[in-house]
C-alpha positions as CSV (number, residue, x, y, z in Angstrom):
1,M,-7.5,-5.2,-14.8
2,K,-4.1,-4.9,-14.9
3,S,-2.2,-8.2,-14.4
4,F,0.2,-8.8,-11.4
5,N,2.0,-11.5,-13.4
6,F,5.0,-9.2,-14.0
7,H,9.0,-8.5,-13.6
8,I,10.3,-5.3,-11.5
9,A,13.8,-5.1,-12.7
10,V,16.6,-2.2,-11.6
11,L,16.5,-0.4,-14.6
12,A,19.9,2.0,-14.4
13,A,23.4,-0.1,-13.8
14,L,24.6,-0.2,-10.2
15,A,28.2,0.6,-9.6
16,S,30.7,0.2,-6.7
17,G,34.3,1.1,-7.2
18,G,33.9,1.1,-11.4
19,V,32.5,-2.1,-11.5
20,S,29.1,-2.3,-12.6
21,A,26.4,-5.0,-12.0
22,T,23.9,-6.3,-14.5
23,P,20.5,-6.2,-13.3
24,R,18.6,-10.0,-12.9
25,L,15.1,-11.1,-13.1
26,S,14.1,-13.4,-10.0
27,T,11.6,-16.3,-10.5
28,Q,9.6,-14.1,-7.9
29,S,9.2,-10.9,-10.1
30,I,10.9,-8.4,-7.9
31,I,13.3,-5.5,-8.6
32,V,16.6,-7.5,-7.6
33,N,20.0,-6.9,-6.7
34,P,22.1,-8.4,-9.2
35,A,25.0,-8.9,-6.6
36,P,25.0,-11.6,-4.0
37,T,24.6,-10.2,-0.6
38,V,24.7,-11.7,2.8
39,L,21.8,-9.6,4.2
40,K,18.5,-11.1,3.6
41,V,15.0,-9.7,4.2
42,N,11.8,-11.8,4.0
43,V,8.2,-9.8,3.6
44,R,4.9,-12.2,4.1
45,T,1.2,-11.2,5.5
46,N,-0.2,-13.1,8.4
47,R,-1.9,-15.4,6.0
48,T,1.1,-16.7,4.0
49,T,1.9,-20.2,4.0
50,A,4.4,-22.6,2.5
51,G,1.8,-23.4,0.2
52,Q,-0.1,-20.7,-0.4
53,A,2.1,-17.4,-2.4
54,N,-1.1,-15.5,-3.3
55,L,-3.9,-15.0,-0.3
56,G,-7.1,-13.8,-0.6
57,F,-8.4,-10.9,1.7
58,A,-11.9,-9.1,1.7
59,P,-13.3,-5.8,3.8
60,G,-13.7,-6.6,7.1
61,D,-10.5,-8.8,7.4
62,H,-7.6,-8.5,9.3
63,L,-4.4,-7.7,7.1
64,E,-0.8,-7.7,8.9
65,F,2.5,-7.5,7.1
66,Y,5.8,-8.9,8.7
67,A,9.3,-8.1,7.5
68,R,12.3,-9.7,8.9
69,V,15.5,-9.2,8.3
70,N,18.9,-11.4,9.0
71,Q,21.3,-8.0,10.0
72,D,20.5,-5.0,11.3
73,A,18.9,-3.0,8.5
74,Y,16.5,-0.1,7.8
75,V,13.2,-1.6,6.1
76,Y,10.7,0.1,3.7
77,L,7.4,-1.5,2.3
78,F,6.1,-0.7,-0.8
79,N,2.3,-1.8,-2.1
80,I,1.3,-2.2,-5.7
81,D,-2.4,-2.5,-5.7
82,A,-4.6,-3.4,-8.5
83,Q,-5.0,-0.2,-10.3
84,G,-0.8,0.4,-10.1
85,Q,-1.1,2.8,-7.1
86,V,1.9,2.9,-4.9
87,T,2.0,3.3,-1.6
88,L,4.8,3.4,1.3
89,L,3.5,1.6,4.0
90,A,4.4,4.4,7.0
91,S,3.2,5.7,10.5
92,N,2.3,2.6,12.1
93,G,5.0,0.6,12.2
94,L,7.4,0.5,9.1
95,Q,8.2,4.5,8.8
96,A,8.2,6.5,6.0
97,G,11.5,7.4,6.7
98,G,12.4,3.8,7.2
99,T,12.1,1.5,10.2
100,F,15.4,0.1,11.7
101,V,15.1,-3.2,12.2
102,K,17.7,-5.9,14.4
103,A,18.8,-8.5,13.3
104,N,16.6,-11.8,13.6
105,T,13.9,-9.8,14.7
106,T,10.5,-9.0,12.8
107,Q,8.8,-5.6,12.3
108,V,5.1,-6.1,12.0
109,F,2.5,-3.6,10.0
110,P,0.4,-2.0,11.7
111,K,1.4,-2.2,15.2
112,K,0.3,-5.0,17.4
113,G,-3.3,-3.6,18.7
114,L,-4.0,-1.3,15.8
115,A,-6.7,-1.6,13.6
116,S,-5.6,-2.5,9.9
117,T,-7.4,-0.2,7.7
118,F,-4.8,0.0,5.0
119,L,-7.3,-3.0,3.6
120,L,-9.9,-0.5,3.3
121,T,-7.8,1.7,0.6
122,L,-7.0,-1.1,-1.7
123,P,-9.4,-1.8,-5.0
124,Q,-10.3,-4.8,-6.0
125,G,-7.5,-7.3,-7.4
126,G,-3.9,-8.3,-7.1
127,N,-1.6,-6.5,-4.9
128,Q,2.3,-7.2,-4.7
129,V,4.1,-5.8,-1.7
130,L,7.7,-5.3,-1.7
131,A,10.3,-4.9,0.9
132,L,13.4,-3.1,0.3
133,A,16.4,-3.4,3.3
134,S,19.3,-1.1,3.3
135,L,22.1,-1.4,5.6
136,M,22.2,2.9,5.2
137,P,18.8,4.7,5.1
138,L,17.2,5.8,2.1
139,N,16.0,9.1,0.9
140,L,12.7,8.7,-0.1
141,K,11.5,12.4,0.4
142,H,11.4,13.0,-3.6
143,L,8.8,10.1,-3.7
144,T,6.6,10.4,-1.2
145,Q,3.3,13.0,-1.1
146,V,3.2,14.1,2.2
147,T,-0.7,15.1,3.0
148,A,-2.4,17.0,5.9
149,A,-4.2,13.7,6.3
150,Q,-1.5,11.1,6.6
151,G,-2.2,8.2,8.1
152,Q,-1.0,4.4,8.0
153,M,0.2,4.6,4.4
154,T,1.8,7.5,2.1
155,P,1.1,7.8,-1.7
156,V,4.2,7.8,-3.9
157,N,5.1,9.9,-7.0
158,V,5.3,6.7,-9.3
159,T,2.5,4.3,-11.1
160,G,2.7,0.6,-11.2
161,Q,5.6,-1.5,-11.1
162,E,7.6,-0.2,-13.9
163,G,7.5,3.3,-12.3
164,L,8.4,1.8,-8.9
165,A,11.5,0.0,-10.4
166,Q,12.7,3.3,-12.3
167,A,12.3,5.1,-9.3
168,L,14.0,2.5,-6.7
169,S,16.9,1.9,-9.2
170,L,17.9,5.9,-9.1
171,V,17.5,5.2,-5.0
172,V,20.1,2.4,-4.6
173,H,22.6,3.7,-7.5
174,P,24.9,5.1,-4.9
175,L,24.7,2.2,-2.3
176,K,27.7,-0.7,-2.5
177,P,26.0,-3.5,-4.2
178,E,26.2,-5.8,-1.3
179,S,24.3,-3.2,0.9
180,W,20.6,-3.9,-0.3
181,T,18.3,-6.8,-0.9
182,T,14.3,-7.0,-1.2
183,D,11.7,-9.7,-1.1
184,T,7.9,-9.4,-2.2
185,A,4.5,-11.1,-1.3
186,R,1.6,-11.1,-3.2
187,Y,-2.3,-11.3,-1.8
188,T,-5.4,-10.4,-3.5
189,I,-8.5,-7.9,-2.0
190,S,-11.9,-9.6,-3.2
191,R,-15.5,-8.2,-2.9
192,R,-18.9,-9.4,-2.3
193,A,-21.4,-7.6,-5.2
194,L,-23.5,-5.0,-3.5
195,N,-25.6,-3.5,-6.1
196,G,-28.3,-0.6,-5.9
197,L,-26.4,1.4,-3.5
198,P,-27.6,5.0,-3.6
199,A,-25.5,7.5,-5.3
200,V,-23.6,10.3,-3.1
201,D,-22.7,13.8,-5.2
202,V,-18.8,14.2,-5.4
203,K,-19.4,17.8,-6.6
204,A,-21.5,19.4,-3.6
205,L,-20.2,20.4,-0.3
206,K,-22.2,17.7,1.4
207,S,-24.1,15.1,0.1
208,E,-25.9,12.5,2.5
209,V,-27.8,9.3,2.2
210,S,-29.1,6.6,4.3
211,F,-30.6,3.0,3.5
212,N,-31.2,-0.6,5.0
213,R,-28.7,-3.3,3.7
214,G,-27.9,-6.8,4.8
215,A,-24.0,-6.0,4.9
216,R,-20.9,-5.3,7.1
217,L,-19.8,-1.9,7.5
218,S,-16.5,-2.5,5.4
219,E,-18.5,-3.9,2.2
220,V,-20.6,-0.6,2.3
221,Y,-17.7,1.5,2.7
222,V,-15.4,0.1,-0.3
223,V,-18.1,0.4,-2.3
224,Y,-18.1,4.1,-2.0
225,A,-14.9,4.3,-2.0
226,D,-14.4,2.5,-4.9
227,R,-16.7,4.8,-6.7
228,L,-14.2,7.7,-5.7
229,R,-11.1,6.1,-7.2
230,A,-12.9,5.2,-10.2
231,Q,-13.3,9.6,-10.3
232,G,-9.3,9.9,-9.8
233,Y,-9.2,10.2,-6.6
234,K,-6.8,8.7,-4.1
235,D,-6.6,7.5,-0.3
236,V,-4.5,9.6,1.8
237,H,-6.1,8.3,5.1
238,A,-8.4,5.5,6.7
239,T,-9.8,4.7,10.1
240,A,-12.3,2.4,11.0
241,G,-14.1,1.3,14.1
242,E,-16.9,-1.0,14.8
243,R,-19.8,1.1,13.5
244,E,-18.0,3.9,11.7
245,A,-15.5,4.5,9.2
246,R,-13.7,7.3,7.4
247,G,-11.5,7.5,4.9
248,V,-9.8,11.0,3.2
249,F,-9.5,11.0,-0.6
250,V,-7.3,13.5,-2.8
251,R,-7.6,14.1,-6.4
252,K,-4.9,16.2,-8.3
253,G,-5.6,18.3,-11.3
254,G,-5.4,21.7,-12.1
255,Q,-6.4,22.2,-8.3
256,T,-6.4,19.6,-5.3
257,H,-9.7,18.3,-4.2
258,Q,-10.2,16.4,-1.2
259,V,-13.5,14.7,0.1
260,T,-13.7,13.0,3.5
261,L,-16.2,9.8,3.3
262,D,-18.1,8.8,6.5
263,V,-20.2,5.4,6.7
264,S,-21.8,4.3,9.9
265,Q,-23.9,1.4,10.8
266,R,-27.1,1.1,13.4
267,A,-28.5,-2.5,12.9
268,H,-28.8,-2.8,9.4
269,T,-29.3,0.8,8.3
270,F,-26.3,2.7,6.8
271,F,-25.5,6.4,6.9
272,V,-23.1,7.6,4.0
273,K,-22.0,11.3,3.7
274,L,-19.6,12.8,1.5
275,T,-18.3,16.3,2.4
276,R,-16.0,18.1,0.3
277,Q,-13.1,20.5,1.5
278,K,-14.2,24.0,0.5
């Protein structure tokens, strides 16, 4: 498993009025604006406390992100998971085009009252969420992968902390040094081992299994989601209710392959269906 004790730094020099600024690393290991800024952003999870910087979540838990700024600003949230996949949190709260957040107010992802399905899309291990605040809206279209099944998250066309650092260094390069800033929060995804669940055939147009198991719906769902990720598929959309969950996964190669995973529960019986798009 890739360690998340890393440093993300801006790799390109910033210029303003012909004066360049040398990037610095912070003690929190994030992409850092080397110039002093009045603009500040803070990001945390719904479990962040002063004494615990890295908190754990399990399938079925409720995960929320809170972003707060001290000046009017556009805020962007990026999540880097344990496998290095980078996601721009979008649609429900913090938009792909950036959410305009008023000074001294807090923006929540997902919006209050909406289900927190982003947790179902994450593999086990350490995660880092990066908040980037800017006084001006940023153009991130070249970084994102827009799909027909877009939901709470938008996949980003880079991998890992270094890839994100390089990409964002180009995005912030034209800005005045004092006009942007960042913050980060860390959390961990844990799993309860569920061994021996029957397989579904990802190569078939439709494959279905049913079985009895003393487990939560979310726990069974992530087992099959993890199997798809192990075969190169990435989550692009997820929904979940009390008794059913659905995810859309895409794998790019010579051609794009899309599959839909449906998991439902009746008492202790689970029904799992995998459907491949023709």
